[in-house]
FIROSE-991022 format. One record per residue (C-alpha): residue number from 1; residue in one letter; x negated, y, z negated. Coordinates in steps of 0.5 Angstrom, whole numbers, plus 500, padded with zeros to 3 digits. Example, Ala and Ser with C-alpha at 12.3 -4.5 7.8 and 13.67 -1.06 7.14 Angstrom:
residues 2
{1; A; {475; 491; 484}}
{2; S; {473; 498; 486}}
end
This chain:
residues 383
{1; M; {206; 051; 644}}
{2; L; {205; 046; 650}}
{3; A; {201; 040; 648}}
{4; L; {196; 038; 654}}
{5; L; {192; 032; 655}}
{6; L; {187; 030; 660}}
{7; A; {190; 024; 664}}
{8; G; {188; 017; 662}}
{9; G; {182; 020; 657}}
{10; S; {182; 020; 650}}
{11; A; {179; 027; 649}}
{12; G; {181; 028; 642}}
{13; C; {176; 028; 636}}
{14; K; {177; 027; 628}}
{15; K; {176; 033; 624}}
{16; N; {173; 033; 617}}
{17; S; {177; 031; 611}}
{18; E; {177; 037; 608}}
{19; E; {180; 040; 614}}
{20; G; {186; 035; 613}}
{21; S; {188; 030; 618}}
{22; D; {192; 034; 623}}
{23; T; {189; 033; 630}}
{24; R; {191; 037; 636}}
{25; P; {190; 034; 644}}
{26; A; {184; 037; 647}}
{27; P; {186; 042; 654}}
{28; A; {187; 038; 660}}
{29; T; {181; 039; 665}}
{30; A; {182; 043; 672}}
{31; T; {181; 036; 675}}
{32; S; {186; 032; 671}}
{33; G; {193; 035; 674}}
{34; V; {197; 033; 669}}
{35; L; {201; 036; 663}}
{36; R; {203; 032; 657}}
{37; L; {209; 034; 653}}
{38; K; {213; 031; 647}}
{39; L; {220; 029; 648}}
{40; D; {222; 035; 643}}
{41; E; {218; 040; 647}}
{42; I; {222; 038; 654}}
{43; A; {229; 038; 650}}
{44; R; {227; 045; 648}}
{45; E; {224; 048; 654}}
{46; G; {231; 045; 658}}
{47; I; {226; 041; 663}}
{48; E; {231; 037; 668}}
{49; V; {228; 032; 673}}
{50; S; {232; 030; 680}}
{51; P; {229; 024; 685}}
{52; V; {226; 025; 691}}
{53; T; {232; 022; 696}}
{54; R; {232; 020; 703}}
{55; T; {237; 022; 707}}
{56; E; {240; 025; 714}}
{57; F; {237; 032; 714}}
{58; R; {240; 038; 718}}
{59; F; {237; 045; 717}}
{60; H; {240; 052; 719}}
{61; R; {239; 059; 720}}
{62; E; {244; 065; 719}}
{63; F; {243; 071; 723}}
{64; P; {247; 078; 721}}
{65; A; {252; 080; 726}}
{66; T; {258; 085; 728}}
{67; V; {264; 083; 731}}
{68; Q; {265; 087; 738}}
{69; P; {270; 087; 743}}
{70; N; {269; 083; 750}}
{71; E; {266; 088; 754}}
{72; N; {269; 084; 760}}
{73; E; {276; 085; 758}}
{74; L; {275; 092; 755}}
{75; A; {277; 099; 759}}
{76; E; {276; 106; 758}}
{77; V; {282; 109; 760}}
{78; T; {281; 116; 764}}
{79; T; {284; 121; 768}}
{80; L; {282; 122; 775}}
{81; I; {285; 129; 775}}
{82; R; {285; 135; 771}}
{83; G; {292; 136; 767}}
{84; R; {295; 138; 761}}
{85; V; {298; 133; 756}}
{86; V; {306; 132; 756}}
{87; K; {307; 126; 752}}
{88; V; {303; 120; 749}}
{89; Y; {307; 114; 749}}
{90; V; {302; 109; 745}}
{91; D; {298; 109; 738}}
{92; F; {292; 105; 735}}
{93; G; {293; 098; 734}}
{94; Q; {299; 098; 739}}
{95; D; {299; 092; 744}}
{96; V; {301; 094; 751}}
{97; K; {302; 090; 758}}
{98; R; {299; 091; 765}}
{99; G; {302; 098; 767}}
{100; T; {305; 100; 761}}
{101; L; {306; 108; 760}}
{102; L; {300; 111; 756}}
{103; A; {301; 118; 757}}
{104; L; {304; 123; 761}}
{105; L; {300; 129; 764}}
{106; H; {302; 135; 768}}
{107; S; {297; 137; 774}}
{108; T; {297; 143; 778}}
{109; D; {292; 140; 782}}
{110; L; {296; 134; 783}}
{111; G; {301; 139; 786}}
{112; L; {297; 142; 790}}
{113; A; {294; 136; 793}}
{114; E; {302; 133; 794}}
{115; A; {303; 140; 798}}
{116; A; {297; 139; 802}}
{117; Y; {300; 132; 804}}
{118; L; {307; 135; 806}}
{119; K; {304; 140; 810}}
{120; G; {299; 136; 814}}
{121; S; {305; 131; 815}}
{122; A; {309; 136; 818}}
{123; K; {303; 139; 822}}
{124; L; {302; 132; 825}}
{125; H; {309; 131; 827}}
{126; E; {309; 137; 831}}
{127; A; {303; 136; 834}}
{128; E; {305; 129; 836}}
{129; L; {311; 131; 839}}
{130; T; {307; 137; 843}}
{131; Y; {302; 131; 845}}
{132; E; {308; 127; 847}}
{133; R; {311; 132; 852}}
{134; A; {305; 134; 855}}
{135; R; {303; 127; 857}}
{136; D; {310; 126; 860}}
{137; L; {309; 133; 864}}
{138; H; {302; 131; 866}}
{139; Q; {305; 125; 869}}
{140; H; {310; 129; 873}}
{141; R; {304; 134; 875}}
{142; A; {308; 139; 871}}
{143; V; {302; 141; 867}}
{144; S; {294; 141; 868}}
{145; L; {290; 136; 866}}
{146; A; {286; 141; 861}}
{147; E; {293; 143; 858}}
{148; F; {294; 136; 856}}
{149; Q; {287; 135; 854}}
{150; K; {288; 141; 849}}
{151; R; {295; 138; 846}}
{152; E; {291; 131; 845}}
{153; A; {286; 134; 841}}
{154; E; {291; 138; 837}}
{155; W; {294; 132; 835}}
{156; R; {288; 128; 834}}
{157; T; {286; 134; 829}}
{158; A; {292; 134; 826}}
{159; R; {292; 126; 825}}
{160; A; {285; 126; 821}}
{161; E; {288; 132; 817}}
{162; A; {294; 128; 815}}
{163; R; {289; 122; 813}}
{164; E; {285; 126; 809}}
{165; A; {290; 129; 805}}
{166; R; {293; 122; 804}}
{167; N; {286; 119; 802}}
{168; R; {286; 125; 797}}
{169; L; {292; 123; 794}}
{170; E; {289; 116; 793}}
{171; L; {283; 118; 790}}
{172; L; {287; 122; 785}}
{173; G; {290; 116; 783}}
{174; V; {297; 116; 786}}
{175; Q; {300; 110; 787}}
{176; E; {303; 108; 794}}
{177; E; {310; 108; 791}}
{178; E; {309; 115; 790}}
{179; I; {307; 117; 797}}
{180; Q; {312; 114; 800}}
{181; R; {317; 117; 795}}
{182; L; {314; 124; 797}}
{183; E; {315; 122; 804}}
{184; R; {322; 120; 803}}
{185; E; {324; 126; 798}}
{186; Q; {319; 131; 800}}
{187; T; {319; 134; 793}}
{188; I; {313; 135; 790}}
{189; R; {312; 132; 783}}
{190; S; {306; 135; 778}}
{191; D; {306; 129; 774}}
{192; V; {300; 124; 772}}
{193; L; {302; 117; 769}}
{194; I; {297; 114; 765}}
{195; R; {298; 107; 765}}
{196; A; {295; 101; 762}}
{197; P; {290; 097; 767}}
{198; F; {291; 090; 764}}
{199; A; {295; 087; 758}}
{200; G; {291; 088; 751}}
{201; R; {291; 092; 745}}
{202; V; {290; 100; 744}}
{203; I; {283; 100; 740}}
{204; M; {282; 108; 741}}
{205; R; {286; 114; 742}}
{206; N; {283; 121; 744}}
{207; I; {289; 125; 746}}
{208; T; {294; 129; 743}}
{209; K; {300; 133; 746}}
{210; G; {299; 140; 749}}
{211; E; {291; 139; 750}}
{212; V; {288; 140; 757}}
{213; V; {284; 134; 759}}
{214; D; {279; 133; 764}}
{215; T; {276; 127; 768}}
{216; T; {270; 126; 764}}
{217; Q; {274; 125; 757}}
{218; K; {276; 118; 755}}
{219; L; {283; 118; 753}}
{220; F; {284; 111; 751}}
{221; T; {280; 104; 750}}
{222; V; {284; 098; 751}}
{223; A; {281; 091; 749}}
{224; D; {284; 084; 750}}
{225; L; {282; 081; 743}}
{226; S; {284; 074; 745}}
{227; D; {276; 073; 745}}
{228; V; {271; 077; 742}}
{229; W; {264; 078; 742}}
{230; V; {260; 077; 735}}
{231; V; {253; 080; 737}}
{232; G; {247; 079; 732}}
{233; N; {239; 080; 731}}
{234; V; {235; 074; 731}}
{235; P; {228; 075; 728}}
{236; E; {222; 073; 732}}
{237; K; {220; 067; 728}}
{238; D; {227; 064; 729}}
{239; V; {227; 065; 737}}
{240; H; {225; 058; 739}}
{241; F; {232; 055; 735}}
{242; I; {236; 059; 740}}
{243; H; {239; 056; 747}}
{244; K; {244; 059; 752}}
{245; D; {251; 055; 751}}
{246; Q; {249; 053; 744}}
{247; A; {255; 051; 740}}
{248; V; {254; 055; 733}}
{249; E; {259; 057; 727}}
{250; V; {261; 064; 725}}
{251; V; {263; 066; 718}}
{252; A; {266; 073; 718}}
{253; A; {265; 077; 711}}
{254; A; {273; 078; 711}}
{255; Y; {274; 071; 711}}
{256; P; {268; 068; 707}}
{257; H; {271; 060; 707}}
{258; A; {273; 060; 715}}
{259; I; {268; 057; 719}}
{260; I; {270; 059; 727}}
{261; A; {267; 056; 732}}
{262; G; {263; 059; 738}}
{263; K; {258; 059; 743}}
{264; I; {252; 063; 745}}
{265; T; {253; 066; 752}}
{266; Y; {247; 071; 752}}
{267; I; {240; 071; 749}}
{268; G; {236; 078; 750}}
{269; D; {230; 078; 755}}
{270; M; {226; 083; 750}}
{271; L; {225; 084; 743}}
{272; D; {226; 090; 739}}
{273; P; {219; 093; 738}}
{274; A; {222; 097; 732}}
{275; T; {225; 091; 728}}
{276; R; {222; 085; 732}}
{277; T; {229; 082; 733}}
{278; M; {232; 079; 739}}
{279; R; {239; 080; 741}}
{280; L; {244; 075; 741}}
{281; R; {251; 074; 743}}
{282; V; {256; 069; 741}}
{283; T; {263; 069; 744}}
{284; V; {269; 067; 740}}
{285; Q; {276; 065; 741}}
{286; N; {281; 070; 737}}
{287; P; {288; 068; 739}}
{288; D; {291; 070; 732}}
{289; K; {287; 077; 733}}
{290; V; {284; 076; 726}}
{291; L; {277; 078; 728}}
{292; K; {277; 086; 728}}
{293; P; {271; 090; 732}}
{294; E; {266; 092; 727}}
{295; M; {267; 087; 722}}
{296; F; {261; 084; 719}}
{297; A; {259; 076; 720}}
{298; M; {254; 071; 720}}
{299; V; {252; 067; 726}}
{300; R; {250; 060; 723}}
{301; V; {245; 056; 728}}
{302; Y; {244; 049; 727}}
{303; G; {237; 045; 729}}
{304; A; {237; 038; 731}}
{305; P; {238; 033; 725}}
{306; R; {233; 028; 722}}
{307; P; {236; 022; 720}}
{308; D; {231; 019; 715}}
{309; A; {228; 025; 712}}
{310; L; {225; 026; 705}}
{311; T; {228; 032; 701}}
{312; V; {228; 035; 694}}
{313; P; {231; 041; 691}}
{314; L; {229; 048; 692}}
{315; A; {229; 049; 685}}
{316; A; {223; 044; 684}}
{317; V; {218; 048; 689}}
{318; Q; {213; 053; 686}}
{319; S; {208; 057; 689}}
{320; G; {201; 054; 687}}
{321; P; {194; 057; 688}}
{322; A; {193; 053; 695}}
{323; G; {200; 053; 697}}
{324; K; {207; 050; 695}}
{325; M; {207; 045; 689}}
{326; V; {212; 041; 685}}
{327; F; {211; 037; 678}}
{328; V; {213; 030; 678}}
{329; Q; {215; 026; 672}}
{330; R; {210; 020; 672}}
{331; E; {212; 018; 665}}
{332; P; {217; 021; 660}}
{333; E; {212; 025; 657}}
{334; L; {207; 026; 663}}
{335; F; {208; 031; 668}}
{336; E; {203; 032; 674}}
{337; A; {202; 038; 679}}
{338; R; {202; 035; 686}}
{339; A; {201; 039; 692}}
{340; V; {206; 038; 698}}
{341; K; {207; 040; 705}}
{342; L; {214; 042; 706}}
{343; G; {219; 043; 712}}
{344; E; {225; 046; 714}}
{345; E; {230; 049; 709}}
{346; S; {237; 047; 709}}
{347; G; {242; 051; 703}}
{348; E; {239; 048; 697}}
{349; V; {234; 043; 699}}
{350; V; {228; 043; 703}}
{351; A; {225; 037; 707}}
{352; V; {218; 034; 705}}
{353; L; {213; 032; 710}}
{354; D; {207; 030; 705}}
{355; G; {206; 029; 698}}
{356; L; {212; 025; 695}}
{357; R; {215; 019; 696}}
{358; E; {222; 017; 695}}
{359; R; {225; 016; 688}}
{360; E; {220; 020; 685}}
{361; L; {222; 024; 679}}
{362; V; {221; 032; 680}}
{363; V; {222; 037; 676}}
{364; T; {228; 042; 678}}
{365; K; {229; 046; 672}}
{366; G; {224; 048; 667}}
{367; A; {218; 048; 673}}
{368; F; {216; 055; 672}}
{369; V; {214; 053; 665}}
{370; L; {210; 048; 667}}
{371; K; {207; 052; 672}}
{372; S; {205; 058; 667}}
{373; E; {201; 052; 663}}
{374; A; {198; 049; 669}}
{375; E; {195; 056; 671}}
{376; K; {193; 058; 663}}
{377; H; {189; 052; 663}}
{378; K; {187; 052; 670}}
{379; I; {190; 046; 672}}
{380; E; {189; 044; 680}}
{381; P; {195; 040; 683}}
{382; A; {193; 033; 685}}
{383; R; {193; 032; 693}}
end
């Protein structure tokens, strides 16, 4: 049992000789704010103290996040024309260069479009020859003006139709080299080549040989993972710590001992009404591709450093009836419950704004035992 005494008082009283010479200290009053323990009780309860220190203090906040591809360096590869898959050349996780062949489709729609282009080109060639002949004859007054104008209109119509057929091929994704080959060889090919839009890694494949794919289907996702986004959510109470272009640290769950530098590149303009959090995006360089999309991570944001702050271990802080409190060792056997005003936390320490002085000894282990006794005897912390 912990023995309690009123600070500065002599509350003990003498018992009758019949009851023996044993005396017990009277309990402290509610205004005393102190507890007295014998040295053997301190050792038995494992009470330890630590000094209040003055040092440079820099707090930080940590927010859960996930790794995402940089959407500015990501492409959903689709087809501009319906077709059947003939061959797939790449798989998940494969690095590709710009223009790398990803898949080959066979499309009857493309064949029809190429046939229409060849027909339009032939019709244009014929109309152009007829128009040139009519113009020459009209200059020599061999044909009427009406006949010449008719041939001119036919030529203009054929030219518009040929241009429309060419535009149709371009809208279907046919490259200029293929159009030139078509004009040169006059041979229809129904093959659709699906190529990588830029250098990167294939992070999604949704295509198999033999299936028929449509223009709305996503066939591949290619991403340049040399830099990635780390997207997290900041609680409303911590929003004021966040600033655009602020340097932060990222710690991935897969690499808990690696600290990766990043920069805040986007801050949400609205809070999520359900979670009361703000969206945060950090851009991180990823040259070795060690950060993978959907990895869990933590974004660590530091506040401005305070060069001369009083700090105590968090283990010393207890919740009292009127706020936070600590127990200060005033003498080897005397402990004072004292109310304190605290600032920000950083790791295992917290800044003290009021209530303590430098080098005072606070209880860091066993404080809960003292708190229980203080509550039992209704001892209020000193201010």
